Every structure is written in C-alpha cells, then in structure tokens.
C-alpha positions as CSV (number, residue, x, y, z in Angstrom):
1,X,40.1,-16.7,-41.9
2,X,38.8,-15.5,-38.6
3,X,35.2,-15.8,-37.8
4,X,33.4,-13.5,-35.4
5,X,30.6,-14.6,-33.3
6,X,28.3,-12.4,-31.3
7,X,26.1,-13.4,-28.5
8,X,22.8,-11.7,-28.1
9,X,21.8,-11.3,-24.5
10,X,18.2,-11.3,-23.5
11,X,17.1,-8.0,-22.0
12,X,16.6,-7.7,-18.3
13,X,13.0,-8.4,-17.2
14,X,12.0,-10.4,-20.3
15,X,9.1,-12.6,-19.4
16,X,5.9,-12.4,-17.4
17,X,5.8,-13.2,-13.7
18,X,2.3,-13.7,-12.2
19,X,3.1,-11.8,-9.0
20,X,4.7,-8.6,-10.2
21,X,3.9,-5.7,-12.5
22,X,4.5,-6.4,-16.2
23,X,4.0,-4.6,-19.4
24,X,3.6,-5.9,-22.9
25,X,5.6,-4.1,-25.6
26,X,4.4,-4.4,-29.2
27,X,5.8,-3.3,-32.5
28,X,3.2,-1.3,-34.5
29,X,4.5,-2.5,-37.8
30,X,4.9,-6.3,-37.2
31,X,2.6,-6.8,-34.2
32,X,5.5,-8.7,-32.6
33,X,5.2,-8.4,-28.8
34,X,7.1,-9.4,-25.6
35,X,6.2,-9.2,-22.0
36,X,8.5,-7.6,-19.5
37,X,8.6,-7.8,-15.7
38,X,8.8,-4.0,-14.9
39,X,9.6,-4.7,-11.2
40,X,12.7,-6.8,-12.2
41,X,13.8,-3.9,-14.5
42,X,13.3,-1.5,-11.6
43,X,15.3,-3.7,-9.2
44,X,18.2,-3.8,-11.6
45,X,18.4,0.0,-11.8
46,X,19.7,2.5,-9.3
47,X,17.9,5.6,-10.6
48,X,15.5,6.9,-13.2
49,X,18.2,7.2,-15.8
50,X,19.3,3.5,-15.5
51,X,15.6,2.5,-15.5
52,X,15.0,4.4,-18.7
53,X,18.0,2.8,-20.3
54,X,16.8,-0.7,-19.4
55,X,13.3,0.1,-20.7
56,X,14.8,1.4,-23.9
57,X,16.7,-1.9,-24.3
58,X,13.5,-3.8,-23.7
59,X,11.7,-1.7,-26.4
60,X,14.6,-2.1,-28.8
61,X,14.4,-5.9,-28.4
62,X,10.8,-5.8,-29.8
63,X,10.9,-3.3,-32.6
64,X,12.2,-4.7,-35.9
65,X,13.5,-1.6,-37.7
66,X,14.7,1.9,-37.0
67,X,11.4,3.3,-38.3
68,X,9.3,1.0,-36.2
69,X,7.2,2.4,-33.4
70,X,6.1,0.6,-30.2
71,X,3.2,0.8,-27.8
72,X,2.0,-1.0,-24.6
73,X,-1.1,-3.0,-25.6
74,X,-1.5,-4.6,-22.2
75,X,-0.2,-4.7,-18.7
76,X,-0.4,-6.6,-15.4
77,X,-0.7,-4.8,-12.0
78,X,-0.4,-1.5,-13.7
79,X,-4.0,-0.8,-14.7
80,X,-4.2,2.1,-12.3
81,X,-1.6,4.1,-14.3
82,X,-1.9,2.4,-17.7
83,X,-1.7,4.1,-21.0
84,X,-0.4,2.9,-24.4
85,X,2.6,5.2,-24.0
86,X,3.1,5.5,-20.3
87,X,6.2,7.4,-19.5
88,X,9.3,5.7,-17.9
89,X,9.2,8.3,-15.2
90,X,5.6,7.3,-14.2
91,X,6.6,3.6,-14.2
92,X,9.6,4.4,-12.1
93,X,7.6,6.4,-9.6
94,X,5.1,3.6,-9.4
95,X,7.8,1.0,-8.8
96,X,9.3,3.1,-6.0
97,X,5.9,3.3,-4.4
98,X,5.4,-0.5,-4.8
99,X,8.8,-1.3,-3.4
100,X,8.0,0.8,-0.3
101,X,4.6,-1.0,0.1
102,X,6.2,-4.4,-0.2
103,X,8.9,-3.4,2.4
104,X,6.0,-2.4,4.7
105,X,4.5,-5.9,4.3
106,X,1.7,-5.1,1.8
107,X,1.0,-7.0,-1.4
108,X,1.4,-6.0,-5.0
109,X,-2.3,-6.4,-5.5
110,X,-3.2,-4.2,-2.5
111,X,-0.8,-1.5,-3.8
112,X,-2.4,-1.6,-7.3
113,X,-5.9,-1.3,-5.8
114,X,-4.8,1.5,-3.5
115,X,-3.4,3.5,-6.5
116,X,-6.5,2.7,-8.6
117,X,-8.7,4.1,-5.8
118,X,-6.6,7.2,-4.8
119,X,-4.6,8.0,-8.0
120,X,-1.0,8.4,-8.8
121,X,-0.6,11.5,-6.6
122,X,-0.7,9.0,-3.7
123,X,2.4,7.1,-4.7
124,X,4.3,6.2,-1.5
125,X,1.2,7.0,0.7
126,X,-0.2,3.5,1.2
127,X,1.3,2.8,4.6
128,X,0.5,6.3,5.9
129,X,-3.2,5.9,5.1
130,X,-3.5,2.2,6.0
131,X,-5.8,1.5,8.9
132,X,-6.0,-2.3,8.8
133,X,-7.6,-5.4,7.4
134,X,-11.2,-5.6,8.5
135,X,-14.7,-6.1,7.1
136,X,-16.7,-3.0,7.7
137,X,-18.4,-4.3,10.8
138,X,-15.1,-5.3,12.4
139,X,-13.7,-1.9,11.5
140,X,-16.6,-0.1,13.1
141,X,-16.2,-2.2,16.3
142,X,-12.5,-1.5,16.4
143,X,-13.0,2.2,15.7
144,X,-15.5,2.5,18.6
145,X,-13.3,0.5,21.0
146,X,-10.2,2.6,20.1
147,X,-11.9,6.0,20.3
148,X,-14.5,5.7,23.1
149,X,-14.6,4.4,26.6
150,X,-17.1,1.6,26.4
151,X,-16.7,0.7,30.1
152,X,-18.7,3.7,31.1
153,X,-21.7,2.7,28.8
154,X,-24.3,0.2,30.1
155,X,-24.3,-3.2,28.4
156,X,-27.9,-2.7,27.1
157,X,-26.7,0.3,25.1
158,X,-23.4,-1.4,23.9
159,X,-25.3,-4.4,22.7
160,X,-27.6,-2.2,20.6
161,X,-24.9,-0.3,18.7
162,X,-25.7,-0.4,15.0
163,X,-22.3,-1.0,13.5
164,X,-23.5,-0.9,9.9
165,X,-24.8,2.6,10.6
166,X,-21.4,3.5,12.3
167,X,-19.7,2.4,9.0
168,X,-22.1,4.5,7.0
169,X,-21.1,7.5,9.0
170,X,-17.4,6.7,8.9
171,X,-17.1,6.1,5.2
172,X,-16.7,9.8,4.6
173,X,-13.4,9.6,6.4
174,X,-12.4,6.0,5.5
175,X,-12.3,3.9,2.3
176,X,-12.6,0.2,1.9
177,X,-10.5,-1.5,-0.7
178,X,-10.8,-5.2,-1.8
179,X,-7.6,-7.0,-2.6
180,X,-6.3,-10.6,-2.0
181,X,-9.8,-11.7,-1.1
182,X,-9.8,-9.4,1.9
183,X,-11.1,-5.9,2.8
184,X,-8.6,-3.2,3.8
185,X,-9.5,0.1,5.4
186,X,-7.7,3.4,4.6
187,X,-8.0,6.9,5.9
188,X,-9.0,9.5,3.3
C-alpha cells in the first residue's frame, strides 16, 4: 500500500516584522488570525496580479471553511490607508510608493507619516516634496540663507530676525512632519 504525504508550505510574508508594514488577517467565524509582512509579499511579486495571488494565499491560510469571511482587524505602518477590507490594489500602490521612498533613503515611518498627512493621492511624491530634516527654526534659517543675500544686510538687522515668525509665514507653503524622533519639512 502506497501512502501519500503532503507538505504544507507556509505562505509568503507570514509573521510580523517590526520595521515593515504588516497586516493582520482574521477569520470572522473562528476569530483565528495571522500577521503578514505586506512588504515581503510585495517584494516577492512582480506586478499587481502576482501580489493579489499572494495576498489571496495569505487570506486562504487563515480562513477555515469555504463560507468563512475575513477582515483586517489591525495593521502596522499602514494606518494612513487602513480599512478592514482595504483593496489589494491600494496595498500594492502603497508598497510601490514605500519602495521608492526607501530607495531614496527615507524610512518606513517617515513614508507612513507623509501619506497620513497628505493622503493616498500623494503616493510616490515623498521625495519630490521633501525639503529636509530640520526643526522649524533651523528650517527658517536655511530658507532665508538659501533665498536671500544676507551679506548685503547689516548685522544688527540679521541678528534680529524672528525665525519663529518666519516659520509662521512659511507654514502656508511647507509642512512639518514628525517621524523617527525628528522633524522633516515638506513643500505643500
């Protein structure tokens, strides 16, 4: 008599990684849940279709019966776009934007805060709008030095520039975002 053995492979992305976006998939019926590293799933796909297939496999690994339904009860680094039934397309677009931000030297946390501030219509815009890492006074000083010839202004006037007031006037054109225990400035 022949016996047949099957090996169950764990789905790509299973598990939670502290530094990358993750989503929790839960079965409505049983409340069983598993965390998935969405960035790992994204890196293992070449396009939206492959990403959707891998997400389907992740969801199928959680639900217990054909009639079961799933939802996303929680997430990490995805709060800016989170909903209990966020689409695979939205997740994929977010991951494309994140990958571009990481390639440009920005952190996952900064990308998340940027999208939270500006919205999902600003996917892939972080680097274009990025001005630098400054507190608001440093930014005001840098802005004035970059845009005005201070050599022609007497020292008594330069030493009395109110940089807080300069920031107050500039915040209509710039936004400060806190991430990674730092302040980042973006053009609006």
